[in-house]
N, C-alpha and C positions, 0 to 999 in steps of 0.2 A: 383601478386597477389590481391586481392579485399579489402576494407575493412570488418571492421568489421558487425555483422547481427541482428540483436537484431529484438525481437517481444513481442508484447505484447498480453496477453492474457485479452481481454477484459468479465470482467462478467456480465454485467450491459447494459443497454439502454442507445442511445445517448441521454439525453435530447433534446427538440426541440430549449430550450437558447442556452445548448453547441455549439450545432448543428451550428446553426446562426453565433454565436461570435465566436468559436474556431476552426468548421469546427468537429465537434462531441471531444470524450475524446482521440482518438487517438492523434489528433492535440494538448491536453493536454499533453498527455504525452510525445510525440517528444518534444515540445519547452522546455521541462526541463530538456530532458533524454540524447537527439539527437545532437550529435558532426558532426564535416565536416567532407565529405568522408563514413558516413554508412550508410547500409541499416536497414530499420526500415519495420516490416511486422504487420499484423494485424489479429487477428485470432477470433472472435467473438464466443467464445467457452460458452457463458451462451445458444446460439443459436443453439449449437451443434455443432459451425465448429472448427474444431483443425489440426495443423501439421501433416501431413502421417508420417508414420513411417520413414520413409527412408527421412523425412525433419526431424524429432526432432535434428540429430547431425549437421545440418547444420549453428543452431546459436550460436553466443556467448554469448547471455545471454537471459534471459526473465524476462518479466515484468509482472507481475497479478496486474489485477486494484481493487477496491473497489467494492459493488452490494449490491441490495436488499434484496437479497437472503440471508441466512443464513449459517456461514459456519459448520453448525453442520447438516445443510439438508442433507438430503438422491437423490436431483435430478438426472437423469442419468446424466448429465452433468457434477455433481461438483462429482460423484462417476469416472467420466471420466479422468477429472480433475487432481483427486489424484494418479490416476494409472499415468498417463502423471509425475505429478512430483516424484514418484519413480524414476519413470526411469531418470530423469533429477539428482537425488539423487546420483544413481549409477551413474551416465556418472559426476558426481561431475561439473556439470555446475550451471553457476552463474543464480542464481535466488532471484528478490525482488522482494518480496509482500507488498502488501499500504493495508490496513484497512481489508477487507473479505480477502484480498491473504495473508496478516499477519497470520488471524487467520487457514487458508486453508493448508498454508505450517506449520505452528504448531500443526494441526491436523493429516496430513500425515504421521509426525515423528513421531505419537503416543502420541502426547499431547493432552487438553481435550479445545474445548469451549465451550462458554453460552451465558447467558444472563448475561451482567455487575452487579457486585453486589452495584454499586453504581448508577444505571440507566445511561440514557442515557447522553454522552457528546458533547455538541455541543458546537462549540465557538472557540476559543481560548486559546489552555493550553501549560504551560510553560514543557517543557520534560527535566527530567534533565540524563544526559549522566553520569554513574558509571563510578567513578575511574577506578576501574579493567577493562574498558574498552577503558581507558584512549590513549591506543596506538594505538588502531583502530583511533582516530581521531588527536590527536596531529601533527601527519604528514603532517592531511590539514589544521590546525590550524584554529579551528573552535572552539565556546565558548562551556561550559560545561553543558547551558542551554539553548536550542534551544524553540522559539516557536511553533508550527503547530495547523493547521489547525485542528478538528476533529470532527466527527459527527457519532459517533457509540451507539449502546447500546446492543453490544457483547463484550467480550474480551474474550483469553486466560486465562483459567478459571487453567490448570495447564499444566506447561514447559514439553514438551517432553526431556528424561534423555539426558545427552550432550548435548543438546542448551544450549545456555546460556546468562541469562535477559543484556540489554548494558543500557538499559536506563526504566526510573519508571516518570508518575508524581504523583500529590496526589491522582487524579482521577484512575489512570488504572495501576496496578502493574506492568505491564510486556508493558511497550510502543513500547519496539524494542526488538531482540535478533535475535540472531546469530548462524547457525547450520557450524561446518567446516569453511572453507573457503568459502563455497558456495552461502548458501541461507540464506536471511536478511531479516527479518521483520519489518514494520513499521505499528504501531496500527493509527498513525496520516495520516494526506494527505495534504505533502508536495505538491505536483502538485496543489492544488487549486489557488484559490484565491477570494478574498471574496466574490467577487459577483455572483463567482457560488455556494458556500456554501450559498447568501443569496436566490440564485434562488432555492435551495436543498428545503432550510426552507421553502419557501412557497409552493412550494407544498406535501411536507411532512404533511405539515397545510390542504392543500386543500383536499389530501387523508385518512387525520383523523390519521392520523399515530400519529403527534404532537400535543397536545395541543398548545390556544394561547398562555397561560401564560410562555410555556418553550419556544416555538419560539420566542418571546419578550425577554425575559431573555438572550436567546443566541445570540441574534443579538445587546445588552450593550452591550455582551463581546468584541465583533468582534470591538466595534470602541473603547474600551480601549486599545487593544491590537495589537502588529503587526507582522504576523509570520514571521519569519528567514528565507523570499524563497532561499535565495542564499549561504546562509550555507547548509541547505539542501539539494540545486544540487550540492555543493561541497559533501560530503558525498555522497549522492547516485550515481552519475555518477562515482564516483571513487570507489565503491565498484565494480559495476556492470562490470566495464573496470577492473578492475583487477590493480586499481592501489594505494589499501592502505597495 
């Protein structure tokens, strides 16, 4: 029998910077989550590329990336993604969502997403794991407060019933949630490095998504704190591979 199979559902475009330096976002995610003997496939879902129905069950787990799109939008590909996630829910397949992926998981399960009450969160944020979820992370011996890179202006406004908040921050009430043992969402970007975030900030300023003052503040925040990349890697891989 071969090794485990995983798929990245890419919900955005590769930037030139990430393509050049990391071989695209697929390279970024596999570097963080991939382990020896595994096979990883890429589906560019924002471009309409999805696994065929007969392929869906062949994966041990899925990862949903971030996106420039809104999780509360109704583009064709977003509706198709929700339909796929409903199937994966009924199959109890492991799915790990980051940022947009975190929000779209909540929406699929009946939660609500929208613009964040506190506006943009950009930089490195301290995320507090709730004591009620300590059994989730005590087995892998990670700290109860983890720094993570964030860039978002949307959030989960209302959690789906039966879903459990497992982390919060001063900026965002639902930084992480889990649903059953198979769905987990993380508002931050554990997969990002500081240089990736800096390139995104510059791109957002050029496209007028961000005002200069907010961008400068975010860059200052980046210099003050380091993301806990190894601890996040341990948490994410342990969840995805069923080791928690």
